[in-house]
N, C-alpha and C positions, 0 to 999 in steps of 0.2 A: 245538756248542751246549752239550754237557755240560760243556765246559771253561769256558764263560762263567758257568755257574751258581754256582761257588764265588766268583768275582769279584763277581758281583752280590750274593751274600749278605754278602760282606765289606764292600761299599759300603753296604749297608743297615745293617750293624752300626755302622760309623763315623758315618754320618749321623745315626743315632738317638742316638749318644753326644754329639754337638755341642750339642744343646739342653740336655742335662743339665749339661754343663760350663759352658755360658753361664749357666745358672740359678744354679749354685754361685758363679760369679764375681760375678754381680749381687748375690747375697745377701751375699757378703763385702764388696763395695763399699758396700752399704747399712749394714752393721755398722760399717765404717770411718767412714762419714759420720756415723752416729749418735754414735759415740764422740767424733769430732772436734767436732761441734756441741754435744754435752753439755759438753765441756771448755772450749770457747772461745766459745760463743754461748748458753750458759745455756738449753738447750732444755727440760730437765726432762721428757723423754719416758720413760715407764715401759714395761717389757715389751719383748719382742723381736719382736712381730708388727708389723713396720714397714709391711706392706702394707695395714693397716687404714686406712680412710678418715679416721677421727678423728685418727690420728697423722700420716697422709701429708700432710695440708694444713699441719700444723705444721712438719713437716720441710721441705716445699717453701718455706715462708715463711722459715725459718732459712737454707736454702741461698741464697735470694735475698739475704738480709742479708749473708751471707758473700761472695757474688759481688760485691755492691755495694762492700763494704769493699776488696776486692782489685782493683777496677776491671775485673772480668770482665763479659761479657755476661750480664745478669740474666735468667735463664730459670726458675730454681727447679728445674731438672733437674740430675741428677748427671752432667754431661758430662765429657769427658776433661780439659778444662782445669781444671775444678773439682777433679777427683780428683787431678790433678797437684799443685795447690796444697796439698791436704789431706795429701799424702804427703811434702811438703817439710819437712826438719828446721826447727824453730822454737823460739821462746820459749814457756814454759808458762803465761804470764800471759794471761788471757782478752782477746779483742779488743773485747768489748762490755761494757756496764756502766760501765767507767771510760773507755772511748774517747771522745775529744772533750772530756774534762774535765781541768782542772788540779787535782791533788790538793793538799791542804795540805802544805807542805814542813816541813822541820825548823825549829824556832824558833831554833836556834843556827846559827852559821856555821862553827864548828870541830867537825868530826866525827872519830870514831875508827873504825878498822876492825881486825879480827883474823882471820887465816887459821887456821881450826881444824885442818885437815889438808891434805895435799898429794896430788895425783895422781901415780901412778908413771909416767905417760906422759912427764913432763917433769922436768928438774932443778929442785930447789926454787928456785934463784936465778932461773930463767926464769919460774916461777910468780909469784914476788915482783915481778919486773919487769913482767910483764903486768898484774897487779892494780894496781900503782902507776901505770903509764901510763894504764890505763883510768879511774882516778879523776882523774888530772891533766887528762884530756880535759875533764871537767866543771868543774874548778876554774879552767881557763884562760878561761872565759867567765862565771864567777860569782864572788861573794866567798867561796865555800866553800873550806875548807882541811881536808885529811885527814891524820891521824896514825896510824901503825901502832902497835898495842899487842900484847903477847905473852901477857898473862894477864888474867883478869877479863872482864867483859861490855862489848863495844864497841857502838857505834851500829850498825855493819854487821858482822855475823858471817858469815864466808865459809866454805863447806864443800863438799867433794865427797861426794855421796851416791848411793845406788842405790835404785830401786823405792820401796817404802814406807819412809820414814825418820823415826824419832822421832815428835814431835808435829806435824810439818809436815802441813797439810791437803792439800798437793799432792804427787802421786806422780810418779815417773819411770817410763818405759815401755821401757827397754832401748835398744839402739843405734839411731841414725838416726831418732829421734822428737823428743821434747822435750829440748832441750839444757840448759836451765837455767830457773830462776824466781827471783823476788825479791818482796819485800813492801814496800809503801809506808811512809813514815816513821811512827813510832809506837813504843809500848812493846811488849815481848814479841818477837814475830817481826818487828816493824817494822824495815825496812831490811835484814833478813837476806837473803843470796843463796846459792843452792845450785846446783851444777853436777852434771850426770849423769855419774857415774864410768864408766858403761858406754860412753861416747863415747871416741873417741881424740883427746886434747887435744894441741895442738902450737902452735909459734910460727909455723908456715908455713901455707899454704893448700892444699898438695898432698896431704898424708897424713892429714888429719883436720880438726878444727874449731879455728880460731884462738881461743885463750883470750882474748886481748886484745879482739877484736871482740865476742865473746859477753859477756865481763865488762862492757865499756863499755855494752852494751845493757842488761844486767840492773841495773847501777848507776843507769841512768836511772830505772828503776822504784823503786829504793831511795831516790831523791831526790824522787819524786813524779810522774814522768812516766807517761802511759799510752801505748798503742801509737799509731803514726801509720800512715795508709794511703798515705803518700808513700813509694814504693819506693826513693827516693834517701835517705831518712832512716835514721839509725842505729836509730831506734825502730820501724822497720818490723818486724813480728813474725817474718817468715821469715828464715832465715840467708842472707845474701848475701855472696858472696866479694868482698872488697875488698882493695886494697893497703894493708896495715897501716902502711906508711911514709907514706902520704898522710893528710890530715886527714879523718877519717870523719864528722865532724859536719856535717849539712846546716843550712841556715838555719832549716828547720822545727824541728830539734832545739834550736838556739840560742834561737829565739823561745820555745819551750816552757819551757826551763829558766829563762830570764831572766824569764818571766812569774811564776815562783815566787819567785826569789831576787834578781832585778835583775841588772844587768850588773856589770862590774868596777868597783872603786872609782873615783870620778870624779877623785880626786886621788892617783894612784899614787905610791909612794915613788920618789924620784929615785935611779937607780942610776948607778954610775960610767960615764962616757962617754955618758950619755943626757941630752939637752937637752929639758926640758919647757918649751914656750913659755908665755908669760904674756899674757893677753888685753889687758892695759893697758900693755904695753911700747910706748913711743912709736916704736920702730924695728921693730915687728912687720911681717913680710911673710907672704904666703900662697902656698902651692903651687898651690892650685886652689880654686874656689868653685862651688857649684851650688845651685839651688833644688830642693826636693823637696816638691811640693804646697804646703802653707802654711808651709814652713820654709826656711831657708837654712843650708847647711853650708859651713864654712870649714875647709879642710884644711891641716895643717901637720905635716910629718914623719910620726910615727905617730899623731897626734891629730887631732881635729876639734872645732870648736865648732858648736853648733846653736842657732839663734834662731828664734822663731816670730813671725809678723807681728803677732799680737794678744796676745802674752805678753811681759812684760819680762824674764823669766829667760833666762840664757845657760847652756847645758849644755856641759860639757867631757868628751869621751869618747875612748877608744882606738878607732881605726878597726877594729881586730880584734874589738872587742866587737859590732860590727854585721856586718862582713864579714871573717871570718878568712882567707879565701883571697886578699884583696886585698893588694898590696904597700904598703909605706910610701913616703913621698915621691912622692905622685902629682903629675902635672904639669899636668893639665887635667881639667875635668869640666863637664858641662852636662845639663840636663833637656830631653828632646825632647817634641814634642806628644803622644806616645803614653804619657805618664806613666812614662817610662823614663829612667834616668840612664845616661850613658856616662862612664866614667872612663878616663884615659889615663896610661900611663907608657912612655916610650921608644917602641918600635914596636908596642906592644900596647894594646888597649883591652878593657874589660869592660863588660857591660851588666847593669844592676840594675833589677829591678822590685820596688817596695816595699822590703823589706829582704832580698831573695834575689838572689844572683848567678845569672844564667841559665846553664844548662848550655851546653857547647861553647865557653866563653870561657876565656881571652882569644883574640881574633882580631887579625890584623895590621891596622894602620891603612891599609895599602895597599888593603885590600878596600873602603875608603870612597872610593877614587879618588885618593889621594895618590901622586905619583911616587916612585920608589924612593930618590931622594936625600933625601927627608924622613925623618928618623930619630926625631923626637919632635914633640909638639904643646905649645906654650907655654900656650895658653889657648883656651877655646871658649865661645861664647854663642849661644843660640837666640832669635831674635826671635819671640815668640808671635804677633804680628800677621801676619807674612809667612811664617812657618814656614820661615825661612831660618836656617841656622846658620853663624856666622863662626868660622873656625879661624885662630889666630894662630901663625905659625911665623917667629920672628925678626922681620925688617922686613916680612914678607909676610903677606897675608891671603887665605885661600880662602873661598868661599861654597858651602854645601852645601844642596841642596833636599831637605827632609825628606819632601816628597810624592812626588817622583820617585826619591828615594834615589840621587841623582847630584850630582856637582859642577857648578856653573853655569859656562857658558862665559865667557870674558873674565877669568878669574882664574887665578893669583893677582894681586892688586894690592898696591901698597905701603900699609902701614897709614896713613901720613901722608896719602895720597890718599883712602882710603876713610873715614877718621875724622880730619878735620883738627883739629889741636891736641893730639891724644893723644900724639904722639911716635913713637919708632921701635920701642918694645918694650912688650909687655903680659904681665904675670905671671898674671893671673886676671881673670875678668869674670862678671857675672850681670845679669839684668834685674829691675827692681822698679818697679812703677807707671809703666810706659811708658818709664822711663829706663834706659840702659845704665850700669853702674858698672864702670869699668876700673881695675885695680890695677897699680901699678908701684912697686916698692920699698915705702916706708912711706907712700905717698900713694895716694889714690883720686880718680878724676875722675867726677863726675856728668855724663853726656853726653846731650844732647837729640838723639835720632836724627833727628827731622824737620828741625830747624833746623841740624843738623850743627855743633853748638858745645858747648863746655863750660859748664855752669851754675855748678858749684862744684868746688873742690879741697879735700879733707878728709884727715884721717889715716885709715889703714886700719881702725883699731879703733873708729871712731865708732859702729859697729853694736852694740858691747858696752857702751855707756853707762858708760864709765869715768869715775869722779868725779875722779881725779887721776892723770894719766899717770906711770908710773915714771920716775925719773931725769930729770925735767923740771920746771923751775920755772915754765914758762908753756906755755899751749896755743897752737895756731896756727889761725887761721881765714883762709881764703883766698877772696877775691872775684875773679871773672874778668871782665875787660874785653876789648875787641877788641885792645888793645895788649899784653895779657899778664896776669900775675898780680900783684895788689897784696897784700902781706902785712901783716896787722894784728896787733899784739901784744896779749897778755892785759892785763887791768886792772892787774896788778902792775907792769908796766912804766910805765903811765900814772901810777900812784900814786908810783912812784919819781921820775918827772920833777917831779910836783907837790911832792914833799918837797924836792927840790933847790931849786926856785923859792922855797919857803917859807923855807928856810935862808938863801938869798941875800937875801931881803927882810928877814929878822931882822937879819943882819949889816949891811945898809945902814941900818937904823933906829938901830943903835948908833953909827953914825958921826956 
C-alpha cells in the first residue's frame, strides 16, 4: 500500500497539470485567432481580454464570416478545421472589404515592372523568369502588356522584404505565415508587390514556396483582383501546391480579370503559319457549332464567332480567351437540356457550364456508350423537344437519351435514312426555332424535323449578315423541291442577260 502512495501522488500531479496546459493552449489559439481576424477580417477588437462577452460575440461573428468564406461548417467556434486554415501560409491581403468586388484597373494597357532586389534563395535568372512567367499568365487572357525596366519608378515595384519594411502599412510575420502582399492599381504603393524574405523561395514545390505561383497570385491584386473563395482559383488566399507546368488560372480568375480589362483583342495580329478565318469568306466551313442559352457559337480552328438571337452584332474571339484548357480544332459541340455544353475532339470530350470547364474533364467518348472503334465525333445536335441527342460519325448516326444517359437501341443508323436528303456526311449542326441546321462544306441545310425534308440550302455564313461575300461576284440562293435543288443566280447575272438583249436589239435596229 505504501508503494502505491507515490504513484498516486504522481498521478495527481500530472492530472492537475493537464487543465493548466489546456488553458494555455486555448489562450494561444484565441490570440492566434484574434491576430488572424484583425489582419484579414477587419475585426478592430481592442485589448487582450478575449473572454469578455462584449468582445466574444464579435469574435464569434467574425469566425463565422471566415468559416463561410472558406466553405467550412459555420459554427462561430474555434474548432480544429478553422484553426488549421488559420495556420496555413497565405497572402497578406484581407479577405473582406474588397472580396466580391472588382476594383478599378489600370487606365493603360502597357505596364512596367521593376525588381528592386533579389532573394538569395534563388539565382537571379530564375527570379527573373518566375516574375516574367507570372505576369505573362495575366497578359495571355487580357490586352495587358508588361515591360521590365531597370531604373526609375515602375507601375509594379517588386521587392523582397522582412517584418516591418519602409512605409508599407502591411508587415510580414516571419517564416510560414504571410508569404506576400500587393496593392491595387493606383499611385504611390499602387501595384507594388512584396515577398517575405523569411520564406524559402524556390522554383519547385518540395523545398519551399514556389515564387511563380505566389507572384502570379499577388500580381492579380496588382491588377485589381480581390480574393476568391473558390479553392481551385489562383486568387484563393491560401497557398495551394500546384504543378507550375500546368495552367494555374481557373475560369473564375479569367472571368474576374476580363471583367476589368476585357478579353484578348478581337482581331489578333496574324502570325506566320496561322490562318485567321474570315466570316464572309464564301468557302467558309465550321469545325463545330453549339447554342449557349441565347447565343450561337461557331468554332473554327483556334477561333469562334458568337451571335445573339436578338442582337445583330457578331463577335470574333479566341477560344482560349474563354476556355484556356480547351484544344483548338474542335470537332463537335452541343448544348444539353441541363444548360451544359459538351465539346469533342478525337476520343475526348469536355463539359462546360457557363464559361467554366468542369473538373475531371476531359473524359473518353466511350463513357457515353460509343464502341471502341469510334475514334471521333463529326457533329452533334440535341433536340430540345425530345431531349434526344444525335451524334454523327461518318455515314452513321447514333441517338443518345439525355434523360436516361444512355444510347438508344436500334442505332447506329445511316444518316441518309435518319435524315433523308442531307447526304452522307455532316460537319456541324445546331437547332434554332424548331429547325435543325446541318452544315457540310460551305453549305448549310435548314431541315424540318417533323416533315423530314430540307426547306432551304444556304451558305454557311448567312448567320453573319455579310453584305458582300469575299471573292464572289454573285450570291447563291437555293430553293428545295422534291426533285432536288434549283439554283437561282444573283441579280447581276440577270442584268447581264438584259444588257446582251439590249445590245442585240440596238444592232438589229441599225440594220
